[in-house]
Backbone as JSON, one array per atom type, in Angstrom:
{
  "sequence": "XXXXXXXXXXXXXXXXXXXXXXXXXXXXXXXXXXXXXXXXXXXXXXXXXXXXXXXXXXXXXXXXXXXXXXXXXXXXXXXXXXXXXXXXXXXXXXXXXXXXXXXXXXXXXXXXXXXXXXXXXXXXXXXX",
  "N": [[2.81, 1.05, 18.29], [1.02, 1.23, 15.73], [-0.82, 0.39, 12.38], [-3.41, 1.24, 10.07], [-5.06, 0.34, 8.04], [-7.96, 1.03, 5.51], [-10.69, 1.88, 3.19], [-11.35, -0.14, 1.74], [-13.2, -2.31, -0.51], [-16.89, -2.66, -2.4], [-16.35, -2.85, -5.92], [-16.87, -1.74, -9.55], [-15.64, -3.25, -12.13], [-13.09, -1.07, -13.91], [-13.9, 0.62, -12.77], [-12.66, 3.27, -9.48], [-10.98, 2.8, -7.33], [-9.64, 3.57, -3.4], [-7.47, 3.92, -1.4], [-6.32, 3.53, 2.29], [-3.83, 4.4, 4.5], [-3.4, 4.61, 7.96], [-0.65, 5.72, 10.26], [0.53, 5.15, 13.37], [2.15, 5.66, 16.54], [4.62, 5.28, 15.55], [8.21, 6.55, 14.54], [7.73, 8.83, 11.79], [9.09, 9.39, 9.66], [10.82, 7.92, 9.14], [10.16, 5.8, 8.15], [9.81, 3.69, 5.23], [6.49, 3.09, 3.47], [4.22, 0.7, 2.21], [2.28, -1.19, 0.37], [0.6, -3.89, -0.04], [-1.24, -7.32, -1.21], [-3.07, -10.1, -0.85], [-4.94, -12.78, -2.16], [-7.45, -14.95, -2.24], [-5.81, -18.0, -1.97], [-3.3, -17.8, -3.0], [-0.13, -16.18, -2.95], [1.2, -13.61, -0.94], [1.32, -10.56, -2.54], [3.58, -7.81, -3.23], [2.72, -4.55, -3.99], [2.85, -1.55, -3.8], [5.06, 0.71, -3.24], [6.33, 3.59, -1.04], [9.07, 5.53, -0.48], [10.5, 7.31, 2.71], [11.03, 9.81, 2.18], [9.29, 10.35, 0.96], [9.64, 10.88, -2.02], [10.11, 9.13, -3.61], [8.91, 6.22, -5.52], [7.65, 3.14, -6.12], [6.05, 0.74, -8.18], [4.01, -2.42, -8.56], [4.11, -4.51, -11.56], [1.97, -4.98, -12.97], [0.03, -3.58, -11.8], [1.0, -1.14, -12.35], [0.81, 2.38, -13.87], [-1.95, 2.66, -13.44], [-2.05, 3.36, -10.98], [-1.37, 5.11, -8.29], [0.58, 6.0, -5.51], [0.39, 8.09, -2.74], [2.13, 9.96, -0.22], [0.59, 11.35, 2.48], [2.57, 13.89, 4.66], [1.83, 15.37, 7.18], [-0.35, 14.26, 7.88], [0.58, 11.98, 8.48], [-0.26, 9.42, 7.1], [-0.47, 7.37, 4.21], [-1.64, 7.17, 1.06], [-3.67, 5.07, -1.38], [-4.39, 4.86, -4.65], [-6.17, 3.48, -6.85], [-7.01, 2.93, -10.21], [-8.98, 2.0, -13.17], [-9.78, -0.46, -12.33], [-9.71, -4.15, -11.97], [-10.84, -7.29, -12.05], [-8.61, -9.42, -11.47], [-7.91, -7.34, -9.57], [-8.81, -8.29, -7.17], [-8.49, -9.18, -3.63], [-7.25, -9.59, -0.19], [-6.06, -6.13, 1.09], [-3.13, -5.16, 2.44], [-1.06, -2.69, 4.33], [2.08, -1.54, 5.26], [5.23, -1.29, 7.06], [8.58, -0.19, 7.12], [11.47, 0.23, 8.86], [14.22, 2.72, 8.11], [16.24, 4.74, 6.86], [16.56, 7.95, 8.04], [13.9, 10.02, 6.47], [15.15, 9.59, 3.75], [15.32, 8.6, 0.02], [15.48, 5.93, -0.59], [14.59, 2.96, -1.99], [13.1, -0.24, -0.23], [13.59, -3.64, -0.94], [10.75, -4.97, -2.2], [9.4, -6.89, -0.55], [7.33, -9.3, 1.68], [8.9, -10.19, 3.59], [10.41, -8.29, 4.39], [9.47, -6.3, 5.68], [7.84, -4.97, 9.2], [6.08, -4.17, 10.33], [2.68, -4.48, 10.35], [-0.82, -3.75, 9.19], [-4.18, -4.4, 9.32], [-5.44, -5.08, 7.3], [-7.94, -4.94, 4.23], [-10.47, -5.39, 2.75], [-10.94, -5.86, -0.59], [-12.93, -6.14, -3.4], [-13.47, -6.63, -6.83], [-15.98, -6.74, -8.73], [-16.93, -8.04, -12.22]],
  "CA": [[2.84, 0.75, 16.9], [0.25, 0.34, 14.83], [-1.64, 0.72, 11.13], [-4.5, 1.23, 9.96], [-5.27, 0.28, 6.83], [-9.4, 1.29, 5.19], [-11.1, 2.18, 1.9], [-12.07, -1.48, 0.67], [-15.14, -2.27, -0.45], [-16.63, -3.34, -3.52], [-15.97, -1.68, -6.72], [-17.07, -2.61, -10.28], [-13.94, -3.01, -13.15], [-13.3, -0.22, -14.8], [-13.88, 1.83, -11.49], [-11.58, 3.4, -8.99], [-10.52, 2.76, -5.6], [-8.44, 4.73, -2.63], [-7.33, 3.07, 0.23], [-6.13, 4.89, 2.84], [-3.04, 3.56, 5.45], [-3.03, 5.42, 8.86], [-0.05, 5.13, 10.65], [0.25, 6.0, 14.91], [3.02, 5.46, 17.33], [6.28, 5.09, 15.08], [9.05, 7.96, 14.17], [6.97, 8.59, 10.46], [9.72, 10.17, 8.38], [12.19, 7.24, 9.27], [9.73, 4.06, 7.31], [9.0, 3.36, 4.07], [5.71, 2.32, 3.86], [4.3, -0.26, 1.32], [0.67, -2.13, 0.0], [0.65, -5.21, -0.59], [-2.19, -7.86, -1.51], [-3.5, -11.16, -0.96], [-6.23, -13.49, -3.38], [-7.7, -16.08, -1.95], [-4.77, -19.43, -2.59], [-2.14, -17.11, -3.7], [0.75, -15.32, -1.91], [1.11, -12.19, -0.6], [2.45, -9.78, -2.85], [3.81, -6.11, -2.96], [1.33, -3.64, -4.85], [3.48, -0.47, -4.24], [6.23, 1.34, -1.99], [6.63, 5.03, -0.97], [9.94, 6.12, 0.45], [10.36, 7.75, 4.26], [10.9, 11.35, 1.95], [7.79, 10.62, 0.21], [10.13, 11.23, -3.25], [10.68, 8.05, -5.17], [7.72, 4.9, -5.45], [7.86, 1.68, -6.57], [4.77, -0.09, -8.52], [4.14, -4.12, -9.66], [4.29, -4.46, -13.37], [0.58, -5.23, -13.26], [-0.46, -2.0, -11.39], [1.96, 0.38, -13.18], [0.18, 3.2, -14.46], [-3.38, 2.6, -12.8], [-1.64, 3.02, -9.48], [-0.68, 5.86, -7.45], [0.65, 6.28, -4.21], [0.51, 9.07, -1.92], [2.27, 10.01, 1.33], [0.86, 13.0, 3.09], [3.57, 13.98, 5.89], [1.14, 15.97, 8.41], [-1.51, 12.92, 8.33], [0.68, 10.42, 9.02], [-1.4, 8.7, 6.1], [-0.15, 6.96, 3.02], [-2.82, 7.1, 0.12], [-3.56, 4.32, -2.65], [-5.57, 5.47, -5.74], [-6.19, 2.7, -8.14], [-7.91, 3.47, -11.34], [-9.43, 1.47, -13.83], [-9.55, -1.67, -11.6], [-9.79, -5.44, -13.05], [-11.25, -8.44, -11.2], [-7.95, -9.63, -10.91], [-7.09, -6.85, -8.48], [-9.64, -8.38, -5.94], [-8.01, -9.3, -2.52], [-6.85, -8.47, 1.0], [-4.85, -5.45, 0.84], [-2.46, -4.61, 3.21], [-0.22, -1.46, 4.46], [3.23, -2.27, 5.77], [6.23, -0.48, 7.01], [9.86, -0.97, 7.32], [12.31, 1.23, 9.26], [14.74, 2.8, 6.62], [17.02, 5.95, 7.36], [15.41, 9.16, 8.15], [14.32, 10.79, 5.27], [15.62, 8.78, 2.99], [15.17, 8.11, -0.94], [15.49, 4.45, -0.59], [13.2, 1.6, -1.59], [13.03, -1.53, 0.19], [13.0, -5.04, -1.62], [9.06, -5.04, -1.73], [8.44, -8.57, -0.38], [6.62, -9.48, 2.97], [9.97, -10.64, 5.25], [11.12, -6.88, 4.56], [8.62, -5.38, 6.52], [8.11, -6.02, 9.91], [4.62, -3.62, 10.57], [1.41, -4.81, 9.59], [-1.92, -3.26, 9.52], [-5.09, -5.82, 9.87], [-5.61, -5.65, 5.83], [-8.86, -4.28, 4.0], [-10.7, -6.21, 1.32], [-11.05, -5.15, -2.24], [-13.58, -6.92, -4.44], [-14.25, -6.11, -8.1], [-16.74, -7.05, -10.05], [-17.25, -8.06, -13.26]],
  "C": [[1.84, 0.52, 15.93], [-0.13, 1.68, 12.98], [-2.48, 0.58, 10.86], [-5.23, 1.28, 8.69], [-7.54, 0.7, 6.48], [-9.38, 1.28, 3.76], [-11.27, 1.19, 0.95], [-13.4, -1.29, 0.53], [-15.52, -2.97, -2.08], [-16.69, -2.2, -5.05], [-16.39, -2.38, -8.33], [-15.86, -2.41, -11.5], [-14.61, -2.0, -13.83], [-12.95, 1.17, -13.76], [-12.68, 2.46, -10.7], [-11.78, 3.19, -7.41], [-9.68, 3.41, -4.7], [-8.64, 3.95, -1.71], [-6.09, 4.23, 1.08], [-5.41, 3.75, 4.31], [-2.6, 4.9, 6.65], [-2.09, 5.16, 9.85], [0.09, 6.1, 12.72], [1.41, 5.26, 15.69], [4.52, 4.96, 16.69], [6.79, 6.55, 14.35], [8.79, 7.93, 12.44], [8.28, 8.91, 9.21], [11.68, 9.04, 8.61], [11.6, 5.79, 9.04], [9.16, 4.69, 6.24], [7.84, 2.42, 4.31], [4.99, 1.37, 2.25], [2.83, -0.94, 1.39], [1.14, -3.38, -0.42], [-0.7, -5.96, -0.73], [-2.04, -9.42, -1.34], [-4.35, -11.84, -0.91], [-5.9, -14.54, -2.28], [-6.87, -17.34, -2.66], [-4.03, -19.07, -3.45], [-1.29, -16.7, -2.71], [0.73, -14.02, -1.91], [2.18, -11.15, -1.34], [2.39, -8.31, -2.94], [3.03, -5.59, -4.2], [2.43, -2.55, -5.31], [4.08, 0.21, -3.25], [6.63, 2.83, -2.5], [8.08, 5.17, -0.14], [9.65, 6.73, 1.84], [10.17, 9.23, 3.62], [9.48, 11.59, 1.0], [7.89, 10.77, -1.36], [9.76, 10.09, -4.41], [9.11, 6.65, -4.65], [7.86, 4.15, -6.29], [6.42, 0.66, -7.2], [5.01, -1.45, -9.24], [3.52, -3.4, -10.69], [2.66, -4.01, -13.53], [-0.59, -4.33, -12.6], [-0.11, -0.77, -12.23], [1.26, 0.8, -14.19], [-1.5, 3.46, -14.47], [-3.08, 3.24, -11.56], [-1.04, 4.31, -9.03], [-0.26, 5.82, -6.35], [1.4, 7.48, -3.57], [1.04, 8.88, -0.53], [2.0, 11.26, 2.06], [1.43, 12.94, 4.75], [2.58, 14.32, 7.36], [0.29, 15.06, 9.16], [-0.76, 11.79, 8.55], [0.19, 9.49, 8.07], [-0.48, 8.62, 4.55], [-1.22, 6.28, 2.43], [-2.35, 5.59, -1.41], [-4.64, 4.05, -3.65], [-5.43, 3.85, -6.52], [-7.13, 2.72, -8.69], [-8.0, 2.08, -12.1], [-9.35, -0.57, -13.43], [-9.75, -2.76, -11.9], [-10.17, -6.78, -12.13], [-10.08, -9.1, -10.91], [-7.56, -9.23, -9.59], [-7.87, -7.59, -7.03], [-8.14, -9.3, -4.81], [-7.67, -8.39, -1.51], [-6.29, -7.25, 0.85], [-4.64, -4.62, 2.23], [-1.52, -3.46, 3.64], [0.33, -2.4, 5.22], [4.34, -1.17, 6.05], [7.44, -0.82, 7.83], [10.65, 0.18, 7.86], [13.46, 0.96, 8.41], [15.31, 4.05, 7.32], [15.95, 6.93, 7.5], [15.53, 10.0, 6.74], [14.72, 10.86, 3.84], [14.84, 8.31, 1.69], [14.87, 6.56, -1.21], [14.26, 3.71, -0.72], [13.92, 0.68, -1.31], [12.78, -2.39, -0.65], [11.5, -4.68, -1.08], [8.53, -6.47, -1.83], [8.16, -8.47, 1.27], [7.58, -9.59, 3.85], [10.32, -9.08, 5.4], [10.81, -5.7, 5.49], [7.74, -5.77, 7.68], [6.51, -5.39, 10.65], [3.71, -3.43, 9.68], [-0.08, -4.13, 10.08], [-2.99, -4.4, 9.04], [-5.58, -5.58, 8.42], [-7.34, -4.69, 5.48], [-9.39, -4.44, 2.75], [-11.24, -5.69, 0.27], [-11.89, -6.3, -3.2], [-13.92, -6.19, -5.55], [-14.68, -7.13, -8.67], [-16.86, -6.95, -11.45], [-18.35, -7.48, -14.65]]
}
């Protein structure tokens, strides 16, 4: 089971970024996928989550309205599009997966302890 996160880099404040999370070795329709981030000296926090059926989503308050999570069923990939980025978005971003029922609309608690499968992280740096 593997999650591969990519798409990080240096972005100017006000710009946009798109992160990708490609999954392999897991039953795609049985997993909810989430993005977390961890800034230096801070705890890992949940950013967004999408259900195994790709219909329902969750966004943390500080990214709501400028972030979209999408699930490409055929490619086993989840995307995180973040617009109007801010310096406080600077962090290492991780994608993670947790087993749920098949093709369900259930959003699990979006905290690190809920998710058992993790990608390696991708650095996002927002310059002011």
